[in-house]
N, C-alpha and C positions, 0 to 999 in steps of 0.2 A: 244811449245810456249804457253804463257798464253792467255786465252780468253780475249777479249776486256772487260774492266771494265764495269760492269752493274750499272746503276743508278736507285735507287728506288724512285718512286714518280714523279709526273709531274714537269717539270722544272719551278722554280719560275720566276717572272718577272725580279728580280735581283738575279742571282744565288748565293746562300749562300755557304759559305765554308763547305765542307763535315765534318760531325762529324766523319765518319769512312771511310777510304779508304784501301781496301785490294787488293793486287796485287800479283798474281802468288803464292799464299800460298800453300805449300806442307808440309804434315806431315806424317811421317812414324813411324811404331813401329816394334820392333823385336818380333817375335812370335816363341815359342818353336816348334821344329821339322820342322821349315820352314827355308830354306836356305836364301832366300831373304826377306828383310823387307816388311811388309805389308803397302802399300800406302793407307792411310785413307782419306787424302785430296790431290787432284791432281791439282795443279795450279788453285786454287780457286781465283776469283776476284769479288769484290763487292764494291759499293760505296753507302753510305746512308747519306742523307742530313737532316738537322734539320726539325722536324715535320713529317718526313716520317716513315711509318711502313713497315717492311719486314717480311714475313713469310717464313720459311724454312721447307719443309716436306721431308720425306724419310723413307724407311723401317728401322726397328730396326737393329742397327749395321751399318747403312750407314755412320756414322761419324758426326751426327748432334751435339751431345754433345761435341765431340772433337773440332768441328768448333766453338761452343760457347765458349769453354775454351780458344781458341786462340784469339777470338775477345775480350774476357774479360781479356786478359793479364794474364791468369792463366797458360798457356803453350806457349812456343815459337815454331814457325814453324821451320821446317828444311830448308825451302827456301821461298823466297818471303818476302813481307813487309806488315806491319800493321801500318797505320798512323791514329792517333787520333787528329782531328783538326790540321793537319799539322805536328804533332810530330811523327817522325819515332820511333816506340816503340820496334822493334825487337832487336835493338842493345843497348837499354838502360840497365843500371845497374838494378839489381833486386830491389834494394831499391827504385829507381826512378819509376820503373814499378808499384810497390806496392802503392806508393804515388799517381800516376796518376789513378790507378784502384780505389782507395778509393775516389778520388775527382770527377772522371768523369763518373763512371759506377755504375748503380744500378742493382742488381741481384734479379730476382723473380723466384723461383723454385717451383716445385711441392712439394718437401719436404721442409716444411717451417722453420723447426728448431727453433720453438718458445719455450721459457722456461716456464715450467708449472706454476711456482709460481710467475711469474712476471706479472704485469698489462700491459694492452695494451700500455699505455704511456711509461712505462719502456722499453718495447720491442722496440718501435719506437725510443726512445731517445738513445738507446745503441750505434748506429754508431757515435754519436756526442761526446762520451766519450773521444775521442782522437783528437777532432777538435781544442781545445784550444780557448782562447779568449772569445768573447761574445757569440759565438755559443755554447760553452761548458756551460757557465753560464745560457744561456736561453734554454737549451736543452729540458726541460719539456714543456715550453711554445711552442716551435717549434713543439714538438711531439703532443701536444694537437691540434695545428692548422692543422698539417698533418692528424690527425685522423678525424677531422671535415671535411676536404676536401674529405675524402673517405666515408663520411656518418656515422662515428662512434663517433660523438661528445658526445653521451650519454653513451658510453661504455669505457670511458677512463680508468676506474679502474677495468674493467673486466679481469679476468685471462684467460689463454689459455683454461682451462677445461670448462669454462662457455661460450665460444664463439662458434658459429656455424662454419661449414666449410667455408662458404662464408665470415663470419666476420674475421676468421683467415687469409684468403687470403688477405683481405683488409688491415689487420694489416701488413702483409708482404709487400704489395705494398707501404703503408705509410712509412715503415722502409726503403725500397729501394729508395724512392724518397726524404727522408728528407735532404740528402746532396745536393739536386738539381742537380743530374747527367745529363749530356747531352746525355748519351746513356743508354737505358734500355735494358737489356738482360733477356728474359723470356724463361725458359725451361719447357715445358709442364705445364704451370701454372694452367690449369683447369682440369688436368687429374683425380683428385680425387673429382671433384665437379659435382653436378647434372646439367642438361642442363640450367635450369633457372638461377641458381647461377653463372654458368660459363659465361653465356651471360652478366650478370651484371658486373662481374669482368673484362671481356674483354672490355665492354663499357667504364669502368673506365680507363683502360690502354690506349686504343686507343684515348680517349678524352684528357687525360693528355698529351700524346705525341704530339697530333696535336695542342692543344691550347697553350702549353708551349714550342713549338719548340724543343722537345726532339726527338731523334731518337729511334725507337723501333725495335728490332730484336727478333722475336718470333719463337721458335722451337716447332712444334706441329705435332701430327699424325692426327689431326682433319682437314680434307680438307675444310669443310664448314667454320670453323673458319679461316683457312688460307686465304680463298678468301675475307675476310673482310679487309685484309691488302692492302696497296697501290701496293705492288708487291709481287709475289709469286715465290719462287725458289725451285727446286727439287735437292736434293743431292743424287746422285746415282753413285756407284763405284768410289767415290772420286771426281766426277765432279759436279760442280754446274751449273745448266741450268735454264733458266727462264721458269716458269710454263705456264698455270695453271696445277695443279696436275691432274693425270688421275683418 
């Protein structure tokens, strides 16, 4: 039986509709030379509301990235449901899942995948190439605004090779947020940064989530960073339990 759904963050005065509701999610993979499938996620349940931040910690191989892929609609679970502001996504057609993913989710990863010869504004504007309408026409104005909001207003034309590690991560955050997603998924976003830069980057993510009523789900091996979130969960042997981490 699935665990009771856990709710991240203190309850607001008027309870807002959850951005994300995960109920009884199970994910299995076939493994060579193993008779039974390997259960990576075992009846995972989680609810995240607007403005709340969640950190998920666990050992390497515990299934954190698989969970993030399921939350981000990149993989379907074998059982259970994933609802995004009330929409049940696990039975959606792949085309509809892709559209919802593009509209509602911003991804921030350790591997930034920035293009070497593109300017910061070009990198950030790229997700709007398929937006259509006014957002497509104004994509560079919107990119400039997004970069200013992450403190890079003077670096609009800088290319990837001339940006520091922290500046590159800020470009990636601006790129993730330019579509104004309601859910931010971050997979080890500070793993390649020094402690000071990592702190600045996470200050930015936590602030943007809280002030703009976005939900933030963060996967990290850094327990000190995890404790900054509204709620901490540990993924171990496929089961998600509320922290704090040991």
